[in-house]
Every structure is written in C-alpha cells, then in structure tokens.
N, C-alpha and C positions, 0 to 999 in steps of 0.2 A: 389430216392425221393428228387427232387431238386426244386420243385415249391412251397414249403412252406406249403403243406398240412400236417395234423397231421401224426406222424409216425405210422407204423403198430403196432399192439398189440405186447407187449414184453412178452415172456414166463416167468414164475416164478415171476410175478409181484404181489405186494400186496399194499393195500390201506394204506396210512400213513397219520395220522392227524397231522397238524401243526397249530399254532395259526392263520397264515395268509391264509392258503389254504389247500386243500386236493390234494396231489400229489401222483404219482405212483412211487414206488421204482424201480429203474432200476437195476436189479440183474443179468440178463443174456442177451447176445447178441441175436438178432433176429434169426440168423442162427446157434446159438450155438457157443461154443468156437472154434476159428480157430486153426488149427495146427500151431505149431511154426516152421518156416522154419529156417534151420541152415546151409545150404550149397548152393553152386552156382546153382545146379540144381533146388533147391527149389525157389531161387530168380528168376530164369528164368521163373518158373511157375507162380509166383506172378506177374511178369512183364507182362506176356501174359494175365492174368486175368484182370489186371488193364487196359491194352491197349484195351481190349474188352468192357470195361465199358463206361459209358457216363457221361458227366458233370464234375464238380469239384471233386477234390480228397482230402479227409480228411487225414491229416498227423499229427503224434505226435511222440515223442520219450520219452523214459525213460532213465534218466542218474543216475549216482551214486554220485551226488553232496554231499559233506560232507564226502564221504567215499573213493573215488579215487582221484588221483592227478588232472586229467584233467576233461573235460566236454564231454567226448565221449558218444555216444549213446550205451546203452546195450540192447535196444529193440526199434524197429521201428514199428509203427502201421499205417496201411493204410486202407482206405475204399472208395469205389466208387460205384455209382449206377450201378447195373447190374454186379458188381464184388464181392460185399460183403466185409467183413473185412479180414485183413491179419496181421499176426505177424511175424516179422523177427528178429531173433537173429543174429546180425552182427559179432559176435566175430570171427567165423571161416570162414566167407564169404570172398573170395578174388576177386570176379568179380561181381561188381554191374552194369556193362555195360548195360544189358538188362533193369534193373530198371531205370537207368539214361535216357534211350531212352523213356521208357513208361511215365515217369513223366515230360518229357521235352515238355512244351507247355500248358497243361491244368492248370487251376487255382488250387493252393493249398489252402486249408482251414486249418489254424492253430489257436490255442488259445495262445496268447502271443508269437508271432512268433520269436521274438528276442531271446527267451530262447532256441528254438529248432534249428534254422537255422545254428548256428555254428557247432553243432554236425552232422547235415545232410551234410553240406559242407565237413566235414572231411571224409565222405563216398563217396564224389564225386557227391552228389545230390544237384543241385542248382535250385532255384525257378525262374520262369520267370513272373508268374502272381499270385498274393497273395490276400487272404482275411483273415484278422486277426480279429477273433470274439471279443477278449478282447478290441482291439483298437476301433472297431466299437461301442462297448458298451460304451466306454469312450466318444466318439464323440457324442453319443446320450444322454449323461448325466445320464445314468442309475446308480442307487445308489449302486448296487453290480455287479462287473464285473468278478468275478471268474467263472470258467466254471460250477461248481456245482450250484452256485447261478443262473446263466443265464438259465441253463437247467430247473431249478425249476420255475423261474418266467416267462420265455418265452415259455416253452414247457410243463410244468407241470410234470416233472420227477425229482425224487430225485436220485442223483448220490453220492454214498459213496466215500470218499476221504481218507480212513484210510491207504492206502498204498502209499501215495504220497511221503513220506520221507524215504522209505526203501532203502536198499542197492541193487540196481538193477544189480550189478555185481555178485550177488549170483547165483550159479548154483547148482542144477537145480532150476528154478524159480517155486515157489509154484503155484498151480492152481488158488488160490484166487487172487494172484498178476496178473496172466495173464488175469483173468476175469476183474479185475480193468482196466488193460491196454487196453483191447479190448473195454470196455465201454467208454473209453475216446474219441474214434472216432465214437461211435455208432450213436450219434445224432448230430454230429458236422455239417454235411451238412444241416440238418433241421434247426439248429440254425443259420447257415449262411444265409439261405433264409429269415427267420423272421427278422433278423437284417438288411439285405439288403433292405427289403421292408420298414422298419422304417427309414433307412437312406434316401431313395428316398422320402418318405413322408415328412421328415424334411428338405429336400433340402440340405442334407449333403453328398450325395453319391459321388459327385465329390471330395469333401474334403477328404473323406475316401480313394478314389483312389490315391490321391496325397500322403497321408500318407503311404499307402501300397507300392507305388513305391519308396518312400524314404527309407523304410526298405530294399527293394530289392537292392537298389543302395548303401547301406551302406557297405563299405568294412570292413573286420576284422581290428580292431585297430592294429597299429604298436606296437611292444614290447615297454614297458615303459622304459625310461632311468634309473629311480630309482624305481623299483616296490616296494622295501621295505618301501618307504615312505607312502604306503597305509596301513601300519599296523594299525589295529584298536586300537585307544587310543594313537596314537603317539603324539597327541596334548598335552598330559600330560608330555612328555619328554622334558626337558630343557637342552640346552647346547650341543656343538659339540661332546664332549666325550660320553655322553649318547646316542646321535644319532648314534655314531659309534658302540656302543653295539647293538642297534637295527639292524643296517645294517649287522653286522657280524652274529648275531643269525639268522636273516631272511634268509640270503644267505645259511647258513649251513642247516637250516631246509628245505629250498626249494630243495636243492640238494638231501638230504636224502629222502624227500617225493617223488621226481621224481624217484629215484632209486627203492623205495619200492612200487611205484604206490599207494600212500595213500594220502588222503587230508592232507595238511600241518598242519592244525589246530588240527587234531587228534593226531599228534605227540607232538606238543607243541603249546598251544593256543597263540594267539596274546597277550592276557593279561599277560602271563608268560614272553614274550619277554619284554613288557613294564615294568613289575615289576623288572626284572633283570636290565634293563637300569636305572631305577630310583634308585635302591639300590647300583649299582656299587660294587658288591661283590669282595673281594680280594683273594678268594680261591674257590676251588670246593665245599668244605664243606659249605662255606658261601653262595654260590649260591644255593645249595640244601636247605639251611635253610631260604632262602628268602621267605617272605610271598607272596603267590600268584604264586610261581614258581611250577606249576603243569602240568600234562599231562601224557599220557600213556608212553611217552618216556623220561619224565623228569629225571628219575633216571637211566633207562637202557642205556641211551646215555649221561649220565652226563659228562663224559670226553669230548665228542664232544662239548657239550654246553660250558663247561668251557674253552676249547681251543679257542672257538670263542670270549668269553668275554675277555680272556687274550690278544688275538690279538688286540682287540679294546683298551684295557687299555695301550698297549705298543705302539700304533701308535704315531708318532710325531703330534703335534698340527695341523700343516698345512695339514695333511692328514685326519683329522676328518671332517665329512660333516657339512656344515653350514645349518641352518634352511632354508627352501625353500623360495624363494622370492614371490611365489604365482603367480597364473595365473588369471588375471582379477582383478576387483576392490575388495577392502576389504569388509567385511560384512557391510551392510547399517547401522547397529547400531553404527558403528564407524564414520559415515560420519559427524555428526552434528558439531563436534569440528574441524575436519581437512578439511572437504569439505562441507561447509555450503550450497553452491549452488547446489551441487549434492543431499544433504539431502532434500533441498526444492523441487527439482524435484521428488525425491522418494516419498515424502509425497503426491504428487498429482497423480503420475503415478500408484502407487500400487493400491489404491482404484479404480482408473479408470479401470484398467485391471480386477479387481475382479468384478466390475459391468458389464463389457463386457462379462466375462465368464458366469455370471448369465443370461444375455440376450440370450446368445448362448446355454444355458443349457448344459454346459460341464465343467470339471475341468479347472481351470485357467492355469495349466501347459500344457494342450493340446492346448490352444489357442496360447501361446508362452511359451517357456521354461523359468523358473524363472531366469536362468543365463543370457539369452538374454535381458530380461527386465531390470535386474540390470545393465548390461553393457551399455544399451542405456541411462538409467537415470543418470549413472555416467558420461558418456562422449557422449552426443548426437552429431549429425552432426553440423558442424559450421554454415552452411546455414540451418536454421530451417524452412523447408517447407515440404509438404507432399511428394514431389518427392524425396527429400534427405532421408527422413525416409524410404520410400519404398526401395530405393537402399541399404540403410544400412541393412535393414532386409534381403533382398535377399542375399547380400554379406555374411551375417553371418548365412545363412542356413535355413531361414524361408521358408516354402512352400508358394506357391502363394496364396492359400486361406487364410493363416494366414496373409500374407501381406495385402490382401484386407480387412480383417476384423479388423485388429489391427491398421493399419495406421491412420485412422481418429481419433480413440480414443487416440492414443499416441501423435499425433500432437496437438490435443486440450489440452491434459494434459501438455505437454511441453510448449506450448504457455502460458497457465495459470500460470505455475511456473515462466516463464520468466517475466511475467507482474505483478506478485504479490510479494510484499516484503516477504522475508524469515520469518520475525518475525510474519507476519499475518498468514502464513502457520503453523508455530510452535504453535501458539495460537489455531488454529482450529483443530489441530491433536488430 
C-alpha cells in the first residue's frame, strides 16, 4: 500500500475518543504478529520475502539505550508491500549477506533515521535511498513530529508508545513488546506517502531529497579527542585539578561500562562525577560521603573510584587538563561588551531568520543550524555580497535549498547591520 490510500482494516481495533479527533487504536498488525527470526536461515527467508515485495521498505530498530554500553540493535523491524512485516533478533545472526543484498537499492523509510542508521551500519546494512518521516514532518512545519503523533494526525490511528524506553536486550522479549515493535513499521509506508504528497504540494519535496541525501552521506563521527569533556554538568567544574578528577573518573567508568556492557550512567551518573570533582575528597570515606555521589556502583566499586580521584589529586600541575578553548564563537549574550559589531549583526540576523522560518513554515533550525547562523553573524565574509554569502554557506555544509532560501535574507540583514549604527540597533532590540 504505497499510493497513499487509507490502510486496510486493522484487527482488534477500538474506537478511542480524544478532544481533537476520533482515532482508531492500533493494537495488532494486519497479518498478525510476525515470528521472530533468530538465525542465518531465518534471515535468508526474510531477505527472500523482502526481495519479492515492491516499493519502499519500512525499517526500524530497537536498541537498549540507557541499559547497554553501545547503541547496537537488539531487534530489527522491516515491512514492504507484498512482503508483510518481519522481526529479526540479530544477536545470534552471523550472516546478514542475503538481507544486505535485498535492502540494497530500494528506498528505506525510517522515522528519525539518524537514530537507527548507526545500529544498522553495525550489522552491515547501509542505505542508498532514504525517506525520513520525522524530517519530512519538520520541513512541512507540522506541530508534532513524533511517530505516534503523526500516525494520529495524518492517518487517524493511535499508536501506544509505552515500551519505547524498555531494555530491548532482555531475552526472551515479551509478546507485548514484540507487538509494539511490529506496529512501529505497520503504517510507516502509508505515512511516507501522505507526507510525500504534502511535500510535493508545498514545493518542498526537492528540499527533502537534499536533506535525506545529506543524512546518507554523513559518515560516523571520528572518535572524540577528549570525550570526557562531554560530561553533563562539566560547566560547573572550575580549575584544572577538578577537571582532572572528571577525566580520571570518566575514563575508569567508561572502561568498566565497556567490560560489563552496561550504560556508563547506570554505574555512576555524570552528576556523581561532577559532585566528586567539585568536592575534591581526600579519602575513600570522604568520597562516599560526598553529597550527590550516588549510583548502583558508587559503593560496590568505591575503591576503583577513589583510586581514580587519588590519581587526579597526585598529578603534577602541568598534567592537569586546561579548560577547553572552545570551538566557534562565544555565546551571543557575551558579544555586546567584547564584540559590539558582531552583537549588532546578531540583533538583525536572528529576527530575520525567525521571520524567514515562519514564511517557510518550518522550525528555524531546519532552515539553517543555529551554529551556522551564529558563526556567520560573528564573522561574515570580508566581501559582503550575495555570492560570498552563498559560498560561505556551501563551504560550511548548508544544503543548496538552504543556500537559496537563506542567502537573500542573510545578505539583507548583514547589510542593514553594516549601515545602521550599533546604538540604534541596541535601542530597537
């Protein structure tokens, strides 16, 4: 069913009243709950069924975020017209070759593709042609872009989401979880068709294609030089010695979490690392008494944590990490005193981009990333003309449709800022 018509009747459906509409609760897949494939032979059967189908392929994964160390897939869901739905438990599968071949070429339909594609790449499955229903909804300026919300507003079905945050590494998987997983792809193809029609009607389909291509072309990020600097709350930590405590605790926690295949935050939350760094305890007992030092492994691995803190306290000053220099301009709120010309540009550029986003009926961050707008306002091209702005945007990763839509607005705003005294802009802000 890929031409946008209403989906077939769903078994076990019930009428549900809501303040805005009457929608149908989606409780059971149309063909019933698929068997869960767990071995190479099963994957080969699924691949053959998918290859015999037609049109795009709905794809989804379930991961154990917040429970396991990585972002591996613990269930893969597929659906294609003429093929039905399929559930694959990848844990014991060693040969995805037949599925790689079956999925190579047809359009994949995912919701929030950037969340699932890394896990799929880990299995050797790589997308060539993509339709992302969440991103399509954002480009259309729809007020709610979650899958459940879109199925309700666009197709008239209610999709329960009560199992979205469970531990999908659990075995055996309960039937209610499997139903939830199968329903995630049940109407994804129908939703794709409705949103595609709306994109065409809004003149935004070519924009969406550029966005989807950019997702496909985005390579996995290189390992960070100092991943510990992304500890939540690290902005509260002052001084090289305290930063050293964060670094040592983060590294020990990461190694332990990898060995145990458990999410690091379940062993020791980031807030505990920050609390220890702020307190600078001088003994294991003092560390365990630190307010906020909690977590399932806070006491069971107390010696491990204290050894990390002790190493940080014993480091020579020159080996303690310095605060980061930062990547890009400082926050705009600090520009007025130190960079008044940049602040004047920001006072014009920001509202101009908000107005453009409103005209295009989409979130401003989808017109251009906030970081890109800030960088341009902070240090625009020396030669201020439309050609220079276009080249600057392209060089910094903007898609061509973004370049076309944003350049005239940015050029006009930057010219206005250049021609208007800063004091006048401050008074009008």
